[in-house]
Legacy VTK file of the C-alpha trace (Angstrom):
# vtk DataFile Version 3.0
C-alpha trace
ASCII
DATASET POLYDATA
POINTS 376 float
-200.545 45.262 24.684
-197.525 45.905 26.826
-195.445 48.909 27.310
-191.676 49.064 27.673
-189.678 50.816 30.363
-187.801 53.904 29.344
-184.193 53.419 28.303
-183.117 55.868 31.090
-183.679 53.191 33.623
-182.906 49.893 31.991
-182.722 47.342 34.701
-183.858 43.756 34.218
-186.553 42.266 36.405
-185.474 40.038 39.416
-186.595 36.826 37.697
-184.495 37.355 34.664
-181.463 38.490 36.701
-181.755 35.345 38.904
-181.920 33.012 35.855
-179.323 35.058 33.894
-181.627 35.534 31.010
-182.119 38.612 28.891
-185.136 40.715 29.935
-187.061 42.658 27.339
-188.154 45.171 29.961
-191.832 44.711 29.154
-194.392 46.454 31.367
-196.221 45.400 33.511
-194.161 42.168 32.977
-191.577 41.071 30.629
-192.241 38.461 27.799
-190.318 35.735 29.642
-192.264 36.137 32.983
-195.508 36.362 31.094
-194.854 33.048 29.253
-193.609 31.264 32.297
-196.246 32.700 34.682
-193.476 34.272 36.920
-193.800 37.203 39.278
-192.232 40.041 37.315
-190.743 42.666 39.624
-188.362 45.469 38.565
-185.838 46.941 41.004
-186.940 50.515 40.393
-189.837 50.701 42.822
-193.241 51.804 41.649
-193.433 52.080 37.890
-196.391 54.387 38.129
-193.989 57.074 39.271
-191.811 56.617 36.112
-192.356 57.130 32.432
-194.070 54.330 30.631
-193.814 54.222 26.880
-195.966 52.206 24.390
-194.270 49.126 22.940
-195.512 48.009 19.649
-195.003 44.594 18.072
-193.847 46.281 14.739
-190.525 46.486 12.879
-188.969 49.760 11.868
-190.652 51.181 8.827
-188.696 50.014 5.887
-189.484 51.872 2.628
-190.389 49.712 -0.385
-189.147 50.383 -3.828
-191.472 52.266 -6.110
-191.944 49.320 -8.495
-192.732 46.953 -5.634
-195.200 49.524 -4.221
-197.047 49.717 -7.426
-197.390 45.936 -7.737
-198.467 44.803 -4.355
-197.720 47.211 -1.478
-196.796 44.260 0.668
-196.271 44.922 4.349
-194.116 42.939 6.884
-195.578 39.559 7.878
-195.963 40.578 11.506
-198.060 43.623 10.832
-201.153 41.744 12.107
-199.655 42.210 15.547
-199.749 46.038 15.328
-201.667 47.370 18.278
-201.699 51.222 18.380
-203.868 51.332 21.460
-202.506 52.584 24.764
-202.957 50.082 27.543
-201.694 52.302 30.253
-201.125 56.020 30.228
-198.872 57.692 32.714
-200.067 60.834 34.344
-197.320 62.786 32.542
-197.761 64.603 29.256
-198.322 62.735 25.923
-196.218 65.643 24.424
-192.811 64.608 25.749
-191.452 68.146 25.692
-194.042 69.511 28.104
-192.684 70.171 31.539
-195.134 72.743 32.947
-197.206 71.276 35.721
-200.470 73.011 34.455
-200.258 71.238 31.037
-201.585 67.719 31.455
-202.066 66.288 27.978
-202.878 62.780 29.001
-204.703 61.781 32.073
-204.533 58.244 33.456
-207.180 55.886 32.130
-208.728 54.447 35.207
-209.038 50.621 35.302
-210.990 48.784 37.972
-208.756 45.713 37.757
-205.398 44.992 36.363
-206.266 44.045 32.771
-202.639 43.094 32.104
-202.971 39.783 34.060
-206.287 38.804 32.474
-207.065 37.265 29.070
-208.308 39.976 26.621
-211.909 38.946 25.736
-214.015 41.327 23.763
-217.669 41.103 22.908
-218.174 41.100 19.155
-219.753 44.363 17.986
-222.242 44.298 15.064
-222.896 47.559 13.339
-226.312 48.036 11.712
-226.521 48.868 8.140
-228.002 52.303 8.892
-225.026 53.156 11.164
-222.568 51.781 8.654
-223.914 53.939 5.775
-223.850 56.922 8.042
-220.205 56.328 8.956
-219.143 55.852 5.355
-220.845 59.039 4.394
-219.133 60.938 7.176
-215.708 59.556 6.218
-216.325 60.632 2.638
-217.031 64.255 3.785
-213.332 64.420 4.966
-212.259 64.388 1.257
-214.577 67.304 0.485
-213.554 69.211 3.669
-209.912 68.839 2.862
-210.324 69.994 -0.717
-212.368 73.014 0.199
-210.847 74.222 3.516
-207.597 72.311 3.919
-208.672 70.786 7.173
-210.761 67.822 8.373
-211.976 66.686 11.826
-208.529 65.118 12.282
-206.407 67.764 10.607
-206.584 70.974 12.525
-206.905 74.193 10.637
-203.861 75.546 12.371
-201.733 72.376 12.151
-199.892 73.362 8.861
-200.201 77.108 9.206
-196.424 77.669 9.185
-195.197 74.551 7.341
-197.001 72.395 4.814
-195.490 68.892 4.285
-195.478 67.655 0.728
-197.877 64.818 1.665
-200.366 67.309 2.977
-200.225 69.470 -0.079
-200.586 66.378 -2.389
-203.607 65.081 -0.495
-205.232 68.510 -0.733
-204.647 68.672 -4.425
-205.882 65.127 -5.110
-208.969 65.716 -3.034
-209.757 68.815 -5.147
-209.154 66.730 -8.278
-211.489 64.054 -6.912
-214.302 66.596 -6.476
-214.056 67.186 -10.287
-214.197 63.495 -11.047
-215.521 62.517 -14.486
-215.373 59.394 -16.476
-212.488 60.868 -18.561
-210.275 61.757 -15.555
-210.597 58.434 -13.644
-207.146 57.278 -14.991
-205.522 60.481 -13.813
-207.046 60.090 -10.327
-205.974 56.500 -10.162
-202.396 57.059 -11.321
-201.992 60.192 -9.198
-202.911 58.431 -5.959
-200.812 55.407 -6.814
-197.807 57.685 -7.553
-198.152 59.643 -4.371
-198.344 56.558 -2.182
-195.305 55.127 -3.960
-193.427 58.413 -3.136
-194.416 58.143 0.455
-193.242 54.579 0.728
-189.979 55.434 -1.026
-189.165 58.205 1.457
-185.981 57.160 3.214
-186.529 59.265 6.320
-189.480 61.189 7.814
-189.699 63.645 10.634
-192.494 63.029 13.070
-194.553 65.943 11.395
-193.967 64.330 7.953
-194.985 60.924 9.257
-198.217 62.449 10.643
-198.927 64.078 7.260
-198.209 60.822 5.513
-200.709 58.859 7.614
-203.270 61.560 7.065
-202.692 61.470 3.319
-203.015 57.726 3.185
-206.159 57.820 5.205
-207.709 60.215 2.689
-206.554 58.155 -0.338
-207.982 54.962 1.289
-211.317 56.690 1.870
-211.430 57.629 -1.801
-210.495 54.205 -3.035
-212.442 52.049 -0.718
-215.809 53.906 -0.841
-215.920 54.872 -4.529
-216.535 51.689 -6.564
-216.496 53.745 -9.778
-212.708 53.997 -9.506
-212.468 50.191 -9.268
-209.592 50.537 -6.770
-211.076 48.690 -3.815
-208.999 45.507 -4.223
-205.706 47.415 -4.244
-206.849 49.668 -1.372
-207.841 46.565 0.713
-204.360 45.168 0.249
-203.009 48.441 1.711
-205.072 48.376 4.843
-202.147 46.663 6.501
-199.792 49.471 5.274
-202.079 52.033 6.867
-202.211 50.011 10.085
-198.394 49.677 10.253
-197.747 53.409 9.521
-200.418 54.373 12.146
-198.828 52.179 14.751
-195.338 53.521 14.065
-196.616 57.080 14.231
-198.258 56.407 17.610
-195.055 54.887 18.924
-192.874 57.717 17.685
-195.093 60.316 19.282
-194.015 59.018 22.648
-190.401 58.412 21.918
-189.397 61.571 20.009
-189.806 64.848 21.910
-190.978 67.815 19.915
-190.630 71.540 20.579
-193.370 74.084 19.826
-193.597 77.831 20.218
-196.635 77.680 22.476
-198.889 75.292 24.493
-201.474 75.916 21.875
-199.266 74.820 19.047
-198.243 71.744 20.953
-201.850 70.813 21.679
-202.868 71.333 18.034
-200.113 68.917 16.862
-200.775 66.210 19.472
-204.490 66.448 19.241
-204.344 66.179 15.501
-202.073 63.120 15.862
-204.495 61.460 18.379
-207.417 62.066 16.000
-205.462 60.728 13.062
-204.708 57.489 14.881
-208.388 57.282 15.969
-209.622 57.963 12.302
-207.140 55.582 10.769
-208.178 52.833 13.149
-211.863 53.653 12.686
-211.516 53.461 8.929
-210.085 49.981 9.295
-213.077 49.138 11.472
-215.543 50.486 8.926
-214.034 48.580 6.095
-213.962 45.447 8.349
-217.792 45.946 8.811
-218.294 46.214 5.127
-216.458 42.930 4.523
-217.783 41.012 7.573
-221.404 41.717 7.651
-221.224 44.540 10.168
-218.652 42.916 12.456
-216.089 45.458 13.653
-212.599 43.844 14.122
-210.859 46.737 15.945
-213.329 47.479 18.828
-210.672 46.457 21.400
-208.185 48.996 19.835
-210.676 51.860 19.512
-212.030 51.494 23.064
-208.626 52.310 24.557
-207.576 55.220 22.313
-207.711 58.651 24.067
-209.768 61.553 22.991
-210.048 65.148 24.490
-212.873 65.529 26.899
-213.706 69.099 25.841
-214.751 69.077 22.148
-214.980 72.846 22.014
-211.197 73.166 22.214
-210.814 72.043 18.625
-212.642 75.046 17.257
-210.910 77.699 19.274
-207.661 79.493 18.528
-204.815 81.068 20.463
-205.992 83.159 23.373
-209.616 81.892 23.099
-208.338 78.320 23.396
-206.047 79.190 26.354
-208.837 81.009 28.245
-211.250 78.131 27.933
-208.684 75.595 28.756
-207.626 77.507 31.915
-211.202 78.548 33.008
-212.449 75.022 32.579
-209.332 73.436 33.880
-209.700 70.946 31.046
-206.487 71.582 29.194
-205.723 68.488 27.252
-207.708 66.325 29.751
-208.218 62.972 27.923
-210.592 60.125 28.333
-210.600 56.741 26.677
-213.005 56.466 23.693
-214.808 53.542 25.342
-215.289 55.562 28.550
-216.543 58.531 26.500
-219.273 56.460 24.831
-220.420 54.869 28.109
-220.581 58.186 29.923
-222.770 59.823 27.327
-226.234 60.946 28.547
-228.620 59.062 26.263
-231.377 61.655 26.792
-229.305 64.217 25.008
-229.392 64.610 21.170
-225.925 64.077 19.495
-226.645 66.762 16.783
-225.161 69.328 19.178
-221.821 67.562 19.028
-219.006 68.433 16.565
-218.610 66.049 13.608
-215.673 64.087 15.170
-217.406 63.279 18.472
-220.805 62.604 16.793
-219.199 60.174 14.354
-217.452 58.239 17.099
-220.595 58.200 19.333
-222.867 57.003 16.528
-220.319 54.336 15.594
-220.507 52.846 19.070
-224.017 53.554 20.331
-226.015 54.703 17.261
-228.857 52.387 17.811
-229.535 53.968 21.250
-228.982 57.629 20.315
-231.444 60.334 19.440
-231.105 62.878 16.608
-228.212 61.528 14.546
-230.082 60.135 11.511
-232.650 62.854 10.925
LINES 1 377
376 0 1 2 3 4 5 6 7 8 9 10 11 12 13 14 15 16 17 18 19 20 21 22 23 24 25 26 27 28 29 30 31 32 33 34 35 36 37 38 39 40 41 42 43 44 45 46 47 48 49 50 51 52 53 54 55 56 57 58 59 60 61 62 63 64 65 66 67 68 69 70 71 72 73 74 75 76 77 78 79 80 81 82 83 84 85 86 87 88 89 90 91 92 93 94 95 96 97 98 99 100 101 102 103 104 105 106 107 108 109 110 111 112 113 114 115 116 117 118 119 120 121 122 123 124 125 126 127 128 129 130 131 132 133 134 135 136 137 138 139 140 141 142 143 144 145 146 147 148 149 150 151 152 153 154 155 156 157 158 159 160 161 162 163 164 165 166 167 168 169 170 171 172 173 174 175 176 177 178 179 180 181 182 183 184 185 186 187 188 189 190 191 192 193 194 195 196 197 198 199 200 201 202 203 204 205 206 207 208 209 210 211 212 213 214 215 216 217 218 219 220 221 222 223 224 225 226 227 228 229 230 231 232 233 234 235 236 237 238 239 240 241 242 243 244 245 246 247 248 249 250 251 252 253 254 255 256 257 258 259 260 261 262 263 264 265 266 267 268 269 270 271 272 273 274 275 276 277 278 279 280 281 282 283 284 285 286 287 288 289 290 291 292 293 294 295 296 297 298 299 300 301 302 303 304 305 306 307 308 309 310 311 312 313 314 315 316 317 318 319 320 321 322 323 324 325 326 327 328 329 330 331 332 333 334 335 336 337 338 339 340 341 342 343 344 345 346 347 348 349 350 351 352 353 354 355 356 357 358 359 360 361 362 363 364 365 366 367 368 369 370 371 372 373 374 375
């Protein structure tokens, strides 16, 4: 996936200027140079010193009508091109409003070679049945956690402390209703989830916070419908995998393009860490469902491997001053690592039982057959 150059420095590459063609400002090369095999050079010097923003091959999110949503929930035809992974992260902050030099929310992902000029070839990954069952079980615990505590491994307990979007409240309520599931209230659960998704789709505008809550809610609804055959909603949920993919990619893109303000570094970290985890879990959910449908073959390994995660898992459980002290003492504030790098750097002699739920799920998903202590 390519990035695009910030609008504050829109200058076409030399090749497009020379040929008098329109340049789409793609990084590390524009689409025209990539297609023609030309040397793509921008007049701004080293791009590594500038801001690089993710470019997604997705249209703007256009709400569907409520009736259309209930019938098919169709998504734009080019949604298969959605790629929410970050190919190159600048050494600036992922939270665009951060300006303090001691707040690095996204570290550069080191690459031994320039992947941009090589074909993307990924080794197929087959997930064993034991690992797949474990991952489904862990995803289903998110519904219980949300109903009982209002948080999950991708929704921080402090994220909605001051303001609760409607999508978040609805997902909490429906999760609680789902825990009380009986044969008699199946129709209520079905129609309620359908109505809430239709409401989300019909929303004409969303703030970034509301968009995040919508993706989180849709992720919860998909977990319920995909992995509870009693509801008989798997067929409809499968059609909406593309919708979740599209919304997730749009959320990821907006997080780079729309600066947010927060009362403290802790509040900023909570928001962006929840957003990163939401993107990760949404993509992982697609991967798990792909494994279910394709005999254990995960179709999104190439996306997951590049998504960032925080190196210090303990930060998630800390609050306020405790979080700030650990972050400063350990000099790990917001320090990120690619998921693929995280799994490869894990010491296989250690037991994963000591890890928090989020990190343990991701590690088992990738290297479960080699790990100790995750299935007993």
